[in-house]
MDAnalysis code that builds the backbone (N, CA, C; Angstrom):
import MDAnalysis as mda
import numpy as np

u = mda.Universe.empty(420, n_residues=140, atom_resindex=np.repeat(np.arange(140), 3), trajectory=True)
u.add_TopologyAttr("name", ["N", "CA", "C"] * 140)
u.add_TopologyAttr("resid", np.arange(1, 141))
u.add_TopologyAttr("resname", ["MET", "GLU", "LYS", "ASN", "GLU", "LYS", "ASP", "ILE", "GLU", "VAL", "THR", "GLU", "GLY", "GLU", "VAL", "LYS", "GLY", "GLY", "GLU", "VAL", "VAL", "GLU", "THR", "SER", "LYS", "PRO", "LYS", "ASN", "GLU", "LYS", "PRO", "LEU", "ASP", "GLU", "ASN", "GLN", "PRO", "ILE", "ILE", "LYS", "ARG", "GLY", "ARG", "VAL", "ASP", "SER", "LEU", "ASN", "ILE", "PHE", "GLU", "ILE", "ARG", "GLU", "ASP", "GLU", "LEU", "ASN", "THR", "ILE", "GLU", "LYS", "GLY", "SER", "THR", "THR", "SER", "LEU", "TYR", "LEU", "ASN", "PHE", "ALA", "ILE", "PHE", "LEU", "LEU", "SER", "ILE", "ALA", "ALA", "SER", "PHE", "LEU", "ILE", "ALA", "LEU", "LEU", "THR", "SER", "ASP", "PHE", "LYS", "ASP", "LYS", "LEU", "PHE", "THR", "PHE", "THR", "ILE", "PHE", "CYS", "VAL", "VAL", "THR", "ALA", "VAL", "GLY", "PHE", "VAL", "ILE", "GLY", "LEU", "ILE", "LEU", "LEU", "ILE", "MET", "TRP", "PHE", "ARG", "GLU", "LYS", "ASP", "GLU", "PHE", "LYS", "GLU", "VAL", "ILE", "LYS", "THR", "ILE", "ARG", "GLN", "ARG", "ILE", "LYS", "GLU"])
u.atoms.positions = np.array([
    [0.805, -0.871, 0.269],
    [-0.111, -0.223, -0.180],
    [1.021, 0.881, -0.323],
    [0.644, 2.099, -1.176],
    [1.620, 3.212, -1.199],
    [0.833, 4.526, -0.412],
    [1.854, 5.135, 0.233],
    [1.341, 6.240, 1.006],
    [1.859, 7.727, 0.082],
    [0.884, 8.454, -0.078],
    [1.089, 9.659, -0.754],
    [0.986, 10.931, 0.285],
    [1.424, 12.048, 0.090],
    [2.064, 13.252, 1.071],
    [0.402, 13.535, 2.089],
    [-0.461, 12.907, 1.139],
    [-2.080, 13.993, 1.972],
    [-2.253, 13.067, 2.953],
    [-1.916, 11.720, 2.556],
    [-2.570, 10.647, 3.887],
    [-1.506, 11.067, 5.193],
    [-0.504, 11.576, 5.102],
    [0.821, 11.423, 6.038],
    [0.930, 12.711, 6.781],
    [0.661, 13.333, 8.140],
    [1.041, 14.315, 8.634],
    [2.211, 14.451, 9.699],
    [2.757, 15.249, 9.957],
    [4.133, 14.853, 10.622],
    [3.796, 15.859, 11.835],
    [4.153, 14.348, 13.056],
    [3.378, 15.330, 14.174],
    [4.459, 15.256, 15.364],
    [6.003, 15.229, 14.920],
    [6.788, 15.097, 15.914],
    [8.346, 15.805, 15.183],
    [9.048, 16.334, 15.885],
    [10.443, 16.461, 14.899],
    [11.403, 16.848, 15.999],
    [12.734, 15.998, 16.213],
    [14.087, 16.515, 16.994],
    [15.099, 16.420, 16.262],
    [16.215, 16.948, 16.783],
    [17.316, 17.054, 16.296],
    [17.879, 16.008, 17.028],
    [18.719, 15.045, 16.473],
    [19.448, 14.399, 17.128],
    [21.099, 13.881, 15.674],
    [22.455, 14.109, 16.559],
    [23.363, 14.414, 15.657],
    [23.506, 15.083, 14.521],
    [22.627, 16.144, 15.049],
    [23.091, 17.750, 14.069],
    [21.676, 17.176, 12.792],
    [20.969, 16.544, 13.106],
    [20.352, 16.168, 11.842],
    [18.627, 16.472, 12.376],
    [17.968, 16.887, 11.429],
    [16.217, 17.140, 11.890],
    [15.772, 15.492, 11.889],
    [15.024, 14.738, 13.114],
    [14.478, 13.629, 12.720],
    [13.038, 13.777, 12.461],
    [12.295, 13.752, 11.594],
    [10.999, 13.767, 12.051],
    [10.318, 12.727, 12.003],
    [9.313, 12.130, 12.825],
    [8.252, 10.828, 12.919],
    [6.472, 11.689, 12.573],
    [6.147, 10.286, 12.111],
    [4.861, 10.786, 11.240],
    [3.846, 9.619, 11.510],
    [2.768, 10.010, 11.005],
    [1.771, 8.819, 11.627],
    [0.504, 8.906, 10.142],
    [-0.319, 8.162, 9.973],
    [-1.329, 8.510, 8.736],
    [-2.148, 9.433, 9.476],
    [-2.826, 10.007, 8.384],
    [-3.653, 11.404, 9.074],
    [-5.302, 10.424, 9.422],
    [-5.454, 9.948, 9.096],
    [-6.833, 9.088, 9.339],
    [-6.275, 7.915, 10.421],
    [-5.940, 7.829, 11.416],
    [-5.427, 7.338, 12.131],
    [-5.964, 7.815, 13.530],
    [-7.115, 6.970, 13.935],
    [-7.925, 7.722, 15.355],
    [-7.594, 7.510, 16.284],
    [-7.712, 8.203, 17.318],
    [-6.931, 8.685, 18.826],
    [-7.579, 6.942, 19.436],
    [-7.179, 6.717, 20.474],
    [-6.997, 5.706, 21.059],
    [-8.566, 5.474, 21.898],
    [-8.923, 6.515, 22.342],
    [-9.968, 6.623, 23.019],
    [-10.924, 7.426, 22.196],
    [-12.615, 7.559, 21.712],
    [-13.022, 8.260, 20.855],
    [-13.393, 9.740, 22.023],
    [-13.203, 9.401, 23.027],
    [-13.791, 10.820, 23.761],
    [-12.647, 11.604, 24.003],
    [-11.538, 11.096, 23.568],
    [-10.109, 12.363, 24.103],
    [-9.985, 13.270, 22.635],
    [-9.362, 14.707, 22.993],
    [-9.646, 15.692, 21.787],
    [-8.088, 15.264, 20.746],
    [-8.377, 15.812, 19.691],
    [-7.242, 15.457, 18.669],
    [-6.503, 17.008, 18.945],
    [-5.484, 16.484, 19.065],
    [-4.348, 17.292, 19.489],
    [-3.584, 17.935, 18.003],
    [-3.734, 19.233, 17.794],
    [-2.731, 19.644, 16.457],
    [-1.796, 20.184, 16.852],
    [-0.625, 20.412, 16.379],
    [0.799, 20.948, 16.793],
    [1.237, 21.257, 16.128],
    [1.753, 22.041, 16.032],
    [2.752, 23.614, 15.086],
    [4.205, 23.300, 15.882],
    [4.908, 22.909, 14.820],
    [6.128, 22.848, 15.199],
    [7.141, 24.208, 15.739],
    [7.579, 24.044, 17.037],
    [8.604, 25.048, 17.186],
    [9.895, 24.545, 17.416],
    [11.057, 25.419, 17.194],
    [12.446, 25.219, 16.903],
    [12.711, 24.826, 18.893],
    [12.557, 25.500, 19.823],
    [12.695, 25.749, 20.828],
    [11.448, 25.960, 21.582],
    [11.651, 25.741, 23.218],
    [10.793, 25.949, 24.125],
    [11.365, 26.167, 25.516],
    [11.585, 27.372, 25.806],
    [12.202, 27.651, 27.397],
    [10.541, 27.493, 28.356],
    [10.815, 26.491, 29.273],
    [9.927, 26.996, 30.474],
    [10.084, 27.143, 31.567],
    [9.875, 28.248, 32.243],
    [10.156, 28.904, 33.378],
    [9.364, 28.274, 34.864],
    [10.411, 28.010, 35.866],
    [9.529, 27.358, 36.658],
    [9.448, 28.855, 37.822],
    [7.957, 29.080, 38.428],
    [8.008, 30.932, 39.207],
    [7.472, 30.009, 40.543],
    [7.949, 31.029, 41.745],
    [7.318, 30.592, 43.157],
    [6.073, 31.351, 43.324],
    [5.728, 31.050, 44.456],
    [4.233, 31.664, 44.598],
    [4.134, 32.858, 44.337],
    [5.266, 33.386, 45.353],
    [5.441, 35.051, 45.528],
    [5.453, 35.665, 44.526],
    [6.396, 35.066, 43.617],
    [6.797, 35.774, 41.823],
    [5.324, 35.750, 41.217],
    [4.366, 34.435, 41.404],
    [3.395, 34.600, 40.728],
    [2.167, 35.579, 41.139],
    [2.129, 35.564, 42.657],
    [1.558, 37.057, 42.800],
    [1.603, 38.090, 42.723],
    [3.329, 38.166, 42.461],
    [3.723, 39.475, 42.508],
    [3.088, 39.748, 40.513],
    [3.323, 39.008, 39.990],
    [2.703, 39.112, 38.376],
    [1.152, 39.215, 38.429],
    [0.813, 38.475, 39.022],
    [-0.544, 38.373, 38.783],
    [-1.518, 39.513, 38.995],
    [-0.981, 40.549, 40.388],
    [-1.104, 41.879, 41.001],
    [-0.519, 42.974, 40.283],
    [0.479, 43.049, 39.068],
    [0.903, 43.697, 38.217],
    [1.639, 44.694, 39.308],
    [1.693, 46.088, 38.704],
    [2.737, 46.926, 39.062],
    [1.611, 48.087, 39.637],
    [2.049, 48.214, 41.274],
    [0.762, 49.067, 41.875],
    [1.661, 50.927, 41.424],
    [2.791, 50.742, 41.156],
    [3.564, 51.940, 41.368],
    [3.293, 52.796, 40.419],
    [2.836, 52.733, 39.273],
    [2.233, 53.739, 38.619],
    [1.082, 54.622, 39.436],
    [0.427, 53.868, 39.990],
    [-0.512, 54.394, 40.814],
    [-0.231, 55.244, 41.680],
    [0.691, 55.061, 42.788],
    [1.276, 55.654, 43.456],
    [2.075, 56.903, 42.807],
    [2.562, 56.797, 41.385],
    [3.319, 58.330, 41.021],
    [2.277, 59.066, 40.722],
    [0.650, 58.501, 40.342],
    [-0.091, 59.278, 39.588],
    [-0.892, 60.116, 40.608],
    [-1.008, 59.348, 42.031],
    [-1.471, 60.114, 42.805],
    [-0.449, 61.219, 43.509],
    [0.539, 60.658, 43.678],
    [1.795, 62.013, 44.006],
    [1.722, 62.848, 43.451],
    [1.510, 62.837, 41.966],
    [1.795, 64.192, 41.206],
    [0.461, 64.947, 41.129],
    [-0.588, 64.043, 41.442],
    [-1.929, 65.226, 41.660],
    [-1.953, 65.694, 42.812],
    [-1.598, 65.203, 44.285],
    [-1.922, 65.890, 45.153],
    [-0.287, 66.731, 45.556],
    [0.658, 66.546, 44.854],
    [1.506, 67.506, 44.873],
    [1.052, 68.974, 43.839],
    [0.853, 68.382, 43.195],
    [-0.248, 69.530, 42.406],
    [-0.873, 70.718, 42.784],
    [-2.089, 69.912, 43.485],
    [-3.081, 70.589, 44.642],
    [-2.198, 71.173, 45.571],
    [-1.587, 70.469, 46.204],
    [-0.736, 71.340, 47.299],
    [-0.135, 72.771, 46.961],
    [0.298, 72.504, 45.418],
    [1.069, 73.731, 44.966],
    [0.553, 74.697, 44.868],
    [-0.679, 74.297, 44.682],
    [-2.121, 75.306, 43.837],
    [-2.377, 76.056, 45.013],
    [-2.803, 75.459, 45.729],
    [-2.939, 76.026, 47.093],
    [-1.897, 76.967, 48.120],
    [-0.473, 76.371, 48.187],
    [0.392, 77.238, 48.756],
    [0.328, 78.809, 47.852],
    [0.491, 78.447, 46.328],
    [0.645, 79.648, 45.563],
    [-0.947, 80.872, 45.933],
    [-1.790, 80.097, 46.430],
    [-3.128, 80.675, 46.616],
    [-2.831, 81.731, 47.993],
    [-2.360, 80.903, 48.859],
    [-1.966, 81.182, 50.019],
    [-1.156, 82.772, 49.927],
    [-0.020, 82.062, 49.303],
    [0.825, 83.418, 49.292],
    [0.238, 84.517, 48.480],
    [-0.569, 84.802, 47.334],
    [-1.059, 85.611, 47.072],
    [-2.423, 86.311, 47.502],
    [-2.711, 85.439, 47.871],
    [-4.157, 86.212, 48.359],
    [-4.648, 86.744, 49.827],
    [-5.219, 87.633, 50.118],
    [-5.396, 88.521, 51.360],
    [-6.785, 87.412, 52.286],
    [-6.705, 86.704, 53.629],
    [-7.096, 85.879, 54.168],
    [-7.323, 86.822, 55.697],
    [-7.352, 88.011, 55.566],
    [-7.477, 88.849, 56.816],
    [-8.973, 88.490, 57.650],
    [-9.865, 88.698, 56.802],
    [-11.129, 88.597, 57.557],
    [-12.096, 87.207, 57.072],
    [-11.417, 86.187, 56.646],
    [-11.485, 84.824, 56.492],
    [-10.997, 84.006, 57.068],
    [-10.636, 83.712, 58.085],
    [-9.535, 83.000, 59.105],
    [-10.231, 81.201, 58.710],
    [-11.858, 81.166, 58.460],
    [-11.802, 79.255, 58.298],
    [-11.422, 78.652, 56.231],
    [-11.802, 79.837, 55.834],
    [-11.349, 79.811, 54.443],
    [-9.776, 79.728, 54.463],
    [-8.769, 80.663, 55.364],
    [-7.453, 80.431, 55.498],
    [-7.121, 78.898, 56.528],
    [-7.512, 78.674, 57.192],
    [-7.218, 77.428, 57.675],
    [-7.818, 76.009, 56.860],
    [-8.584, 75.975, 56.098],
    [-8.712, 75.066, 55.051],
    [-7.946, 74.786, 54.124],
    [-7.250, 76.276, 53.634],
    [-6.308, 76.415, 52.598],
    [-4.899, 75.810, 53.244],
    [-4.816, 76.027, 54.366],
    [-3.471, 75.566, 54.818],
    [-3.441, 74.075, 55.464],
    [-4.983, 73.381, 55.564],
    [-4.709, 71.721, 55.730],
    [-4.521, 71.596, 54.637],
    [-5.352, 71.606, 53.380],
    [-5.162, 71.580, 51.756],
    [-3.573, 71.265, 51.599],
    [-3.235, 72.255, 51.327],
    [-1.526, 72.231, 51.477],
    [-0.838, 71.347, 51.951],
    [-0.869, 71.361, 53.186],
    [-0.101, 70.499, 54.313],
    [-0.417, 69.108, 53.729],
    [-1.566, 68.820, 53.992],
    [-1.933, 67.094, 53.457],
    [-1.756, 67.029, 52.183],
    [-1.616, 67.466, 51.209],
    [-1.323, 67.637, 49.776],
    [0.804, 67.556, 49.938],
    [0.981, 68.104, 50.675],
    [2.205, 67.655, 50.427],
    [2.734, 66.872, 50.871],
    [2.415, 66.314, 52.495],
    [2.501, 65.319, 52.793],
    [2.435, 63.875, 52.595],
    [1.229, 63.681, 52.350],
    [0.932, 62.483, 51.643],
    [1.344, 62.615, 50.129],
    [1.223, 63.547, 49.210],
    [2.178, 63.311, 47.659],
    [3.828, 62.905, 47.745],
    [4.369, 63.677, 49.144],
    [5.775, 63.093, 49.244],
    [5.866, 61.533, 49.717],
    [4.984, 61.261, 50.367],
    [4.775, 59.658, 51.082],
    [4.662, 59.012, 49.796],
    [3.655, 59.277, 48.978],
    [3.356, 58.537, 47.602],
    [4.438, 58.458, 46.597],
    [5.158, 59.637, 46.720],
    [6.713, 59.841, 46.010],
    [7.389, 58.584, 46.170],
    [7.763, 58.775, 47.679],
    [8.677, 58.383, 48.547],
    [8.292, 56.669, 48.248],
    [7.225, 56.305, 48.196],
    [6.389, 54.856, 47.875],
    [7.146, 54.509, 46.590],
    [6.711, 55.372, 45.440],
    [6.637, 55.078, 44.092],
    [8.438, 54.618, 43.867],
    [9.179, 55.152, 44.329],
    [10.773, 55.396, 43.946],
    [10.875, 54.439, 44.803],
    [10.411, 54.000, 45.828],
    [11.000, 52.747, 46.212],
    [10.639, 51.453, 45.726],
    [9.368, 50.994, 44.905],
    [9.031, 50.199, 44.953],
    [8.855, 50.334, 43.225],
    [9.344, 50.867, 42.473],
    [9.119, 51.185, 41.045],
    [9.785, 49.898, 40.107],
    [10.949, 49.535, 40.855],
    [11.483, 48.631, 40.395],
    [11.205, 46.779, 40.409],
    [10.314, 46.778, 41.357],
    [9.855, 45.615, 42.165],
    [9.504, 44.492, 40.865],
    [8.757, 45.043, 40.094],
    [7.815, 43.928, 39.061],
    [8.818, 43.594, 38.184],
    [9.732, 44.621, 37.525],
    [10.945, 44.670, 36.877],
    [11.863, 43.154, 37.281],
    [12.581, 43.417, 38.522],
    [13.377, 42.599, 39.330],
    [12.661, 41.028, 39.237],
    [11.333, 41.303, 39.081],
    [10.530, 39.512, 39.506],
    [10.939, 39.064, 38.408],
    [10.745, 39.459, 37.362],
    [10.607, 39.097, 36.396],
    [12.393, 38.784, 35.296],
    [12.650, 39.548, 35.896],
    [14.529, 39.577, 35.511],
    [15.113, 38.160, 36.386],
    [14.807, 38.280, 38.015],
    [15.114, 37.049, 38.205],
    [14.581, 35.572, 37.628],
    [13.172, 35.797, 37.064],
    [12.429, 34.443, 36.564],
    [13.545, 34.406, 35.233],
    [13.965, 35.193, 34.541],
    [14.445, 35.167, 33.095],
    [15.901, 34.327, 33.316],
    [16.903, 34.937, 34.643],
    [18.044, 34.682, 34.663],
    [18.195, 32.973, 35.459],
    [16.871, 32.201, 35.468],
    [17.266, 30.911, 35.723],
    [17.610, 30.050, 34.367],
    [17.055, 30.482, 33.642],
    [17.668, 29.476, 32.281],
    [19.214, 30.186, 31.546],
    [20.326, 29.643, 31.989],
    [21.691, 30.214, 31.124],
    [21.606, 29.590, 30.119],
    [22.163, 30.622, 28.754],
    [22.018, 30.508, 27.888],
    [23.634, 29.750, 27.327],
])
């Protein structure tokens, strides 16, 4: 019985002794169990599999929160700077309550903005470091 190219499907290939060895089977061959799915495979030259710890997976899963810190820091510092300029350029002689509100907003904006800026600066490379650590596990 002669097989033509339409009846043969390449399922596996590997390099042995510098040569590519391909294993093939007939296309119309049924799986052992009829309930099993048919798996079609596209050939890839190489495949890297990285093992990761659970804490690394959690870091990757939650993503980088540092951009949120930076965004809120910029927002609060901008508001604080605006209120500080208003405090320095306005006359609040008869408006003690308004002056107090402006002072509180300025102080809180600068304090929380600086805290968030420091948090961003300390944690900005955490996500990149986890990815770098995982990638370094495979030596080229």
